A tleap script that builds the chain and sets N, CA, C and O, in Angstrom:
source leaprc.protein.ff14SB
mol = sequence {
  NMET ALA ARG SER GLN ASN SER PHE ILE LYS
  LYS GLN LYS GLU LYS LYS ARG MET LYS LYS
  LYS GLU GLU LYS GLN GLU LYS LYS GLU MET
  ARG LYS GLU GLN SER LYS GLY GLY ALA LEU
  ASP ASP MET ILE ALA TYR VAL ASP ASP TYR
  GLY ASN ILE LEU ASP SER PRO PRO GLU GLU
  PRO LYS LYS ASP LYS LYS LYS GLU LYS GLU
  GLU ASN SER GLU ASN LYS GLU CASN
}
set mol.1.N position { 3.025 55.411 12.556 }
set mol.1.CA position { 3.870 54.659 11.709 }
set mol.1.C position { 4.028 53.271 12.074 }
set mol.1.O position { 4.102 52.399 11.208 }
set mol.2.N position { 4.090 52.998 13.416 }
set mol.2.CA position { 4.513 51.672 14.004 }
set mol.2.C position { 3.076 50.566 13.565 }
set mol.2.O position { 3.167 49.355 13.363 }
set mol.3.N position { 1.921 51.324 13.507 }
set mol.3.CA position { 0.793 50.581 13.332 }
set mol.3.C position { 0.664 50.088 11.828 }
set mol.3.O position { 0.164 49.002 11.538 }
set mol.4.N position { 1.158 50.985 10.906 }
set mol.4.CA position { 1.083 50.534 9.507 }
set mol.4.C position { 2.235 49.453 9.314 }
set mol.4.O position { 2.075 48.494 8.559 }
set mol.5.N position { 3.269 49.636 9.951 }
set mol.5.CA position { 4.236 48.526 9.752 }
set mol.5.C position { 3.745 47.228 10.213 }
set mol.5.O position { 3.942 46.233 9.515 }
set mol.6.N position { 3.076 47.146 11.411 }
set mol.6.CA position { 2.618 45.954 11.837 }
set mol.6.C position { 1.638 45.301 10.980 }
set mol.6.O position { 1.716 44.080 10.849 }
set mol.7.N position { 0.666 45.998 10.340 }
set mol.7.CA position { -0.161 45.487 9.454 }
set mol.7.C position { 0.322 45.097 8.213 }
set mol.7.O position { -0.283 44.261 7.542 }
set mol.8.N position { 1.467 45.678 7.799 }
set mol.8.CA position { 2.141 45.278 6.619 }
set mol.8.C position { 2.829 44.063 6.956 }
set mol.8.O position { 2.632 43.146 6.159 }
set mol.9.N position { 3.573 43.820 7.911 }
set mol.9.CA position { 4.151 42.507 8.433 }
set mol.9.C position { 3.207 41.459 8.514 }
set mol.9.O position { 3.430 40.325 8.090 }
set mol.10.N position { 2.112 41.835 9.075 }
set mol.10.CA position { 1.039 40.781 9.081 }
set mol.10.C position { 0.671 40.191 7.772 }
set mol.10.O position { 0.572 38.983 7.556 }
set mol.11.N position { 0.465 41.204 6.863 }
set mol.11.CA position { -0.140 40.867 5.550 }
set mol.11.C position { 1.133 39.869 4.753 }
set mol.11.O position { 0.869 38.953 3.974 }
set mol.12.N position { 2.437 40.259 5.125 }
set mol.12.CA position { 3.480 39.673 4.422 }
set mol.12.C position { 3.617 38.004 5.021 }
set mol.12.O position { 3.959 37.033 4.347 }
set mol.13.N position { 3.269 38.014 6.367 }
set mol.13.CA position { 3.263 36.695 6.921 }
set mol.13.C position { 2.156 35.769 6.187 }
set mol.13.O position { 2.292 34.645 5.704 }
set mol.14.N position { 1.013 36.608 6.261 }
set mol.14.CA position { -0.110 35.820 5.666 }
set mol.14.C position { 0.156 35.285 4.347 }
set mol.14.O position { -0.186 34.140 4.054 }
set mol.15.N position { 0.819 36.146 3.441 }
set mol.15.CA position { 1.075 35.759 2.037 }
set mol.15.C position { 2.078 34.552 2.006 }
set mol.15.O position { 1.905 33.582 1.268 }
set mol.16.N position { 3.151 34.690 2.874 }
set mol.16.CA position { 3.929 33.638 3.043 }
set mol.16.C position { 3.553 32.261 3.528 }
set mol.16.O position { 4.039 31.200 3.136 }
set mol.17.N position { 2.506 32.453 4.547 }
set mol.17.CA position { 1.739 31.143 5.063 }
set mol.17.C position { 0.949 30.544 3.820 }
set mol.17.O position { 0.894 29.321 3.689 }
set mol.18.N position { 0.373 31.342 2.962 }
set mol.18.CA position { -0.629 30.949 2.074 }
set mol.18.C position { 0.200 30.209 0.880 }
set mol.18.O position { -0.181 29.168 0.346 }
set mol.19.N position { 1.511 30.979 0.515 }
set mol.19.CA position { 2.386 30.415 -0.423 }
set mol.19.C position { 2.840 28.932 -0.007 }
set mol.19.O position { 2.818 27.976 -0.782 }
set mol.20.N position { 3.206 28.888 1.172 }
set mol.20.CA position { 3.645 27.820 1.662 }
set mol.20.C position { 2.660 26.566 1.506 }
set mol.20.O position { 3.024 25.513 0.981 }
set mol.21.N position { 1.444 26.776 1.989 }
set mol.21.CA position { 0.359 25.954 1.984 }
set mol.21.C position { 0.117 25.463 0.581 }
set mol.21.O position { 0.001 24.262 0.337 }
set mol.22.N position { 0.035 26.493 -0.430 }
set mol.22.CA position { -0.100 26.101 -1.745 }
set mol.22.C position { 0.907 25.224 -2.391 }
set mol.22.O position { 0.659 24.432 -3.300 }
set mol.23.N position { 2.093 25.438 -1.831 }
set mol.23.CA position { 3.279 24.553 -2.367 }
set mol.23.C position { 3.122 23.197 -1.865 }
set mol.23.O position { 3.320 22.220 -2.587 }
set mol.24.N position { 2.741 23.105 -0.544 }
set mol.24.CA position { 2.597 21.823 0.028 }
set mol.24.C position { 1.462 21.087 -0.645 }
set mol.24.O position { 1.658 19.888 -0.843 }
set mol.25.N position { 0.227 21.637 -1.057 }
set mol.25.CA position { -0.667 20.974 -1.744 }
set mol.25.C position { -0.337 20.543 -3.085 }
set mol.25.O position { -0.900 19.577 -3.600 }
set mol.26.N position { 0.686 21.323 -3.756 }
set mol.26.CA position { 0.999 20.749 -5.045 }
set mol.26.C position { 1.918 19.612 -4.905 }
set mol.26.O position { 1.746 18.658 -5.664 }
set mol.27.N position { 2.802 19.579 -4.104 }
set mol.27.CA position { 3.653 18.518 -3.661 }
set mol.27.C position { 2.844 17.282 -3.423 }
set mol.27.O position { 3.217 16.222 -3.925 }
set mol.28.N position { 1.652 17.352 -2.616 }
set mol.28.CA position { 0.950 16.331 -2.408 }
set mol.28.C position { 0.124 15.694 -3.481 }
set mol.28.O position { -0.228 14.514 -3.496 }
set mol.29.N position { -0.160 16.658 -4.428 }
set mol.29.CA position { -0.695 16.027 -5.625 }
set mol.29.C position { 0.197 15.401 -6.571 }
set mol.29.O position { -0.183 14.471 -7.282 }
set mol.30.N position { 1.581 15.957 -6.618 }
set mol.30.CA position { 2.402 15.208 -7.376 }
set mol.30.C position { 2.759 13.900 -6.873 }
set mol.30.O position { 2.887 12.944 -7.639 }
set mol.31.N position { 2.943 13.799 -5.501 }
set mol.31.CA position { 3.224 12.337 -4.920 }
set mol.31.C position { 2.035 11.605 -5.339 }
set mol.31.O position { 2.210 10.503 -5.859 }
set mol.32.N position { 0.859 12.048 -5.192 }
set mol.32.CA position { -0.283 11.103 -5.591 }
set mol.32.C position { -0.330 10.634 -6.840 }
set mol.32.O position { -0.602 9.452 -7.051 }
set mol.33.N position { -0.030 11.638 -7.979 }
set mol.33.CA position { 0.017 11.149 -9.274 }
set mol.33.C position { 1.182 10.211 -9.502 }
set mol.33.O position { 0.927 9.318 -10.311 }
set mol.34.N position { 2.395 10.196 -8.987 }
set mol.34.CA position { 3.333 9.447 -9.150 }
set mol.34.C position { 3.454 8.207 -8.277 }
set mol.34.O position { 4.479 7.525 -8.292 }
set mol.35.N position { 2.432 7.926 -7.537 }
set mol.35.CA position { 2.482 6.711 -6.758 }
set mol.35.C position { 2.454 5.479 -7.758 }
set mol.35.O position { 1.951 5.510 -8.882 }
set mol.36.N position { 2.999 4.522 -7.239 }
set mol.36.CA position { 3.080 3.295 -8.084 }
set mol.36.C position { 1.848 2.522 -8.172 }
set mol.36.O position { 1.622 1.714 -9.073 }
set mol.37.N position { 1.112 2.775 -7.274 }
set mol.37.CA position { -0.185 1.723 -7.079 }
set mol.37.C position { -0.574 1.687 -5.791 }
set mol.37.O position { -0.166 2.453 -4.918 }
set mol.38.N position { -1.466 0.691 -5.628 }
set mol.38.CA position { -1.937 0.564 -4.078 }
set mol.38.C position { -2.856 -0.693 -4.146 }
set mol.38.O position { -3.500 -1.059 -3.163 }
set mol.39.N position { -2.894 -1.355 -5.370 }
set mol.39.CA position { -3.882 -2.446 -5.371 }
set mol.39.C position { -3.275 -3.479 -4.416 }
set mol.39.O position { -2.059 -3.666 -4.365 }
set mol.40.N position { -4.207 -4.181 -3.621 }
set mol.40.CA position { -3.740 -5.075 -2.628 }
set mol.40.C position { -3.067 -6.397 -3.354 }
set mol.40.O position { -2.078 -6.945 -2.867 }
set mol.41.N position { -3.664 -6.828 -4.496 }
set mol.41.CA position { -3.099 -7.762 -5.089 }
set mol.41.C position { -1.521 -7.502 -5.629 }
set mol.41.O position { -0.837 -8.503 -5.844 }
set mol.42.N position { -1.050 -6.425 -5.807 }
set mol.42.CA position { 0.106 -6.101 -6.116 }
set mol.42.C position { 1.098 -6.223 -4.950 }
set mol.42.O position { 2.289 -6.471 -5.137 }
set mol.43.N position { 0.598 -6.052 -3.835 }
set mol.43.CA position { 1.412 -6.054 -2.632 }
set mol.43.C position { 1.475 -7.314 -1.815 }
set mol.43.O position { 2.198 -7.453 -0.828 }
set mol.44.N position { 0.556 -8.337 -2.367 }
set mol.44.CA position { 0.723 -9.618 -1.663 }
set mol.44.C position { 1.819 -10.617 -2.234 }
set mol.44.O position { 1.959 -10.812 -3.441 }
set mol.45.N position { 2.562 -11.214 -1.279 }
set mol.45.CA position { 3.685 -12.165 -1.761 }
set mol.45.C position { 3.246 -13.386 -1.207 }
set mol.45.O position { 2.422 -13.369 -0.292 }
set mol.46.N position { 3.749 -14.560 -1.702 }
set mol.46.CA position { 3.517 -15.848 -1.382 }
set mol.46.C position { 4.837 -16.572 -1.087 }
set mol.46.O position { 5.821 -16.295 -1.773 }
set mol.47.N position { 4.920 -17.537 -0.051 }
set mol.47.CA position { 6.157 -18.149 0.281 }
set mol.47.C position { 5.896 -19.620 -0.118 }
set mol.47.O position { 4.894 -20.217 0.277 }
set mol.48.N position { 6.665 -20.082 -0.773 }
set mol.48.CA position { 6.678 -21.741 -1.274 }
set mol.48.C position { 7.185 -22.596 -0.003 }
set mol.48.O position { 7.488 -22.022 1.043 }
set mol.49.N position { 7.254 -23.864 -0.131 }
set mol.49.CA position { 7.685 -24.902 0.819 }
set mol.49.C position { 9.211 -24.605 1.171 }
set mol.49.O position { 9.700 -24.914 2.258 }
set mol.50.N position { 9.933 -23.961 0.126 }
set mol.50.CA position { 11.464 -23.936 0.405 }
set mol.50.C position { 11.768 -22.606 0.899 }
set mol.50.O position { 12.938 -22.345 1.179 }
set mol.51.N position { 10.836 -21.710 1.045 }
set mol.51.CA position { 10.942 -20.306 1.664 }
set mol.51.C position { 11.331 -19.276 0.640 }
set mol.51.O position { 11.788 -18.190 0.998 }
set mol.52.N position { 11.146 -19.614 -0.735 }
set mol.52.CA position { 11.288 -18.618 -1.660 }
set mol.52.C position { 10.128 -17.711 -1.856 }
set mol.52.O position { 9.000 -18.201 -1.817 }
set mol.53.N position { 10.284 -16.466 -2.057 }
set mol.53.CA position { 9.052 -15.632 -2.188 }
set mol.53.C position { 8.653 -15.536 -3.653 }
set mol.53.O position { 9.460 -15.504 -4.582 }
set mol.54.N position { 7.308 -15.493 -3.769 }
set mol.54.CA position { 6.752 -15.690 -5.232 }
set mol.54.C position { 5.639 -14.437 -5.271 }
set mol.54.O position { 5.119 -13.835 -4.332 }
set mol.55.N position { 5.477 -14.281 -6.682 }
set mol.55.CA position { 4.436 -13.082 -6.813 }
set mol.55.C position { 2.993 -13.977 -7.006 }
set mol.55.O position { 1.932 -13.470 -6.641 }
set mol.56.N position { 3.026 -15.231 -7.555 }
set mol.56.CA position { 1.871 -15.953 -7.717 }
set mol.56.C position { 1.860 -17.018 -6.558 }
set mol.56.O position { 2.852 -17.433 -5.959 }
set mol.57.N position { 0.535 -17.383 -6.354 }
set mol.57.CA position { 0.284 -18.437 -5.337 }
set mol.57.C position { 1.005 -19.653 -5.702 }
set mol.57.O position { 1.050 -19.941 -6.898 }
set mol.58.N position { 1.647 -20.503 -4.737 }
set mol.58.CA position { 2.292 -21.670 -5.184 }
set mol.58.C position { 1.333 -22.685 -5.535 }
set mol.58.O position { 0.249 -22.699 -4.953 }
set mol.59.N position { 1.651 -23.670 -6.556 }
set mol.59.CA position { 0.909 -24.579 -6.847 }
set mol.59.C position { 0.533 -25.685 -5.928 }
set mol.59.O position { 1.421 -26.153 -5.215 }
set mol.60.N position { -0.686 -26.164 -5.856 }
set mol.60.CA position { -1.026 -27.137 -4.955 }
set mol.60.C position { -0.437 -28.605 -5.401 }
set mol.60.O position { -0.580 -28.958 -6.572 }
set mol.61.N position { 0.163 -29.371 -4.547 }
set mol.61.CA position { 0.616 -30.598 -4.966 }
set mol.61.C position { -0.567 -31.509 -5.412 }
set mol.61.O position { -1.640 -31.546 -4.809 }
set mol.62.N position { -0.269 -32.255 -6.541 }
set mol.62.CA position { -1.396 -33.213 -6.965 }
set mol.62.C position { -1.304 -34.475 -6.075 }
set mol.62.O position { -0.290 -35.051 -5.683 }
set mol.63.N position { -2.586 -34.764 -5.852 }
set mol.63.CA position { -2.753 -36.136 -5.015 }
set mol.63.C position { -2.815 -37.243 -5.928 }
set mol.63.O position { -3.195 -37.082 -7.088 }
set mol.64.N position { -2.462 -38.365 -5.470 }
set mol.64.CA position { -2.842 -39.631 -6.305 }
set mol.64.C position { -4.233 -39.981 -5.929 }
set mol.64.O position { -4.677 -39.656 -4.828 }
set mol.65.N position { -4.940 -40.633 -6.804 }
set mol.65.CA position { -6.311 -41.105 -6.632 }
set mol.65.C position { -6.300 -42.202 -5.632 }
set mol.65.O position { -7.261 -42.433 -4.899 }
set mol.66.N position { -5.147 -42.898 -5.620 }
set mol.66.CA position { -5.193 -44.040 -4.574 }
set mol.66.C position { -5.092 -43.400 -3.192 }
set mol.66.O position { -5.762 -43.800 -2.240 }
set mol.67.N position { -4.266 -42.437 -3.129 }
set mol.67.CA position { -4.113 -41.779 -1.719 }
set mol.67.C position { -5.473 -41.245 -1.229 }
set mol.67.O position { -5.916 -41.457 -0.100 }
set mol.68.N position { -6.102 -40.518 -2.205 }
set mol.68.CA position { -7.356 -39.974 -1.844 }
set mol.68.C position { -8.457 -40.921 -1.451 }
set mol.68.O position { -9.245 -40.620 -0.554 }
set mol.69.N position { -8.535 -42.185 -2.179 }
set mol.69.CA position { -9.455 -43.146 -1.759 }
set mol.69.C position { -9.128 -43.828 -0.410 }
set mol.69.O position { -10.040 -44.344 0.237 }
set mol.70.N position { -7.949 -43.841 -0.002 }
set mol.70.CA position { -7.400 -44.395 1.268 }
set mol.70.C position { -7.630 -43.266 2.419 }
set mol.70.O position { -7.956 -43.642 3.545 }
set mol.71.N position { -7.501 -42.220 2.205 }
set mol.71.CA position { -7.836 -41.020 2.941 }
set mol.71.C position { -9.322 -40.875 3.385 }
set mol.71.O position { -9.669 -40.630 4.541 }
set mol.72.N position { -10.180 -41.061 2.294 }
set mol.72.CA position { -11.689 -41.076 2.337 }
set mol.72.C position { -12.242 -42.302 3.085 }
set mol.72.O position { -13.305 -42.225 3.700 }
set mol.73.N position { -11.550 -43.384 3.033 }
set mol.73.CA position { -12.030 -44.733 3.664 }
set mol.73.C position { -11.588 -44.486 5.071 }
set mol.73.O position { -12.382 -44.698 5.987 }
set mol.74.N position { -10.356 -44.047 5.313 }
set mol.74.CA position { -9.999 -43.796 6.840 }
set mol.74.C position { -10.917 -42.842 7.484 }
set mol.74.O position { -11.272 -43.112 8.631 }
set mol.75.N position { -11.364 -41.755 6.921 }
set mol.75.CA position { -12.228 -40.763 7.509 }
set mol.75.C position { -13.707 -41.306 7.764 }
set mol.75.O position { -14.478 -40.795 8.577 }
set mol.76.N position { -13.967 -42.288 7.050 }
set mol.76.CA position { -15.291 -42.841 7.070 }
set mol.76.C position { -15.365 -43.796 8.241 }
set mol.76.O position { -16.371 -43.857 8.947 }
set mol.77.N position { -14.240 -44.579 8.452 }
set mol.77.CA position { -14.228 -45.392 9.606 }
set mol.77.C position { -13.983 -44.842 10.854 }
set mol.77.O position { -14.102 -45.574 11.837 }
set mol.78.N position { -13.630 -43.572 11.001 }
set mol.78.CA position { -13.431 -42.788 12.376 }
set mol.78.C position { -14.737 -42.230 12.647 }
set mol.78.O position { -14.922 -41.554 13.659 }
savepdb mol mol.pdb
quit
């Protein structure tokens, strides 16, 4: 009789393990479905000159044409 109890207990433990495994898999799938995303572009943040965090890249400052000409002439001389 002890032998039949052992096999019964083993079967119960195995059922319990399988049930737990299935529940874990279901939870995993639910988390995967409910995830907000993961696109790299959504996660990137930019910081402007003043330290503010922005979603879009900061605008490049516009250079004057005169300053550009001066910089180009200085580079040519060096």
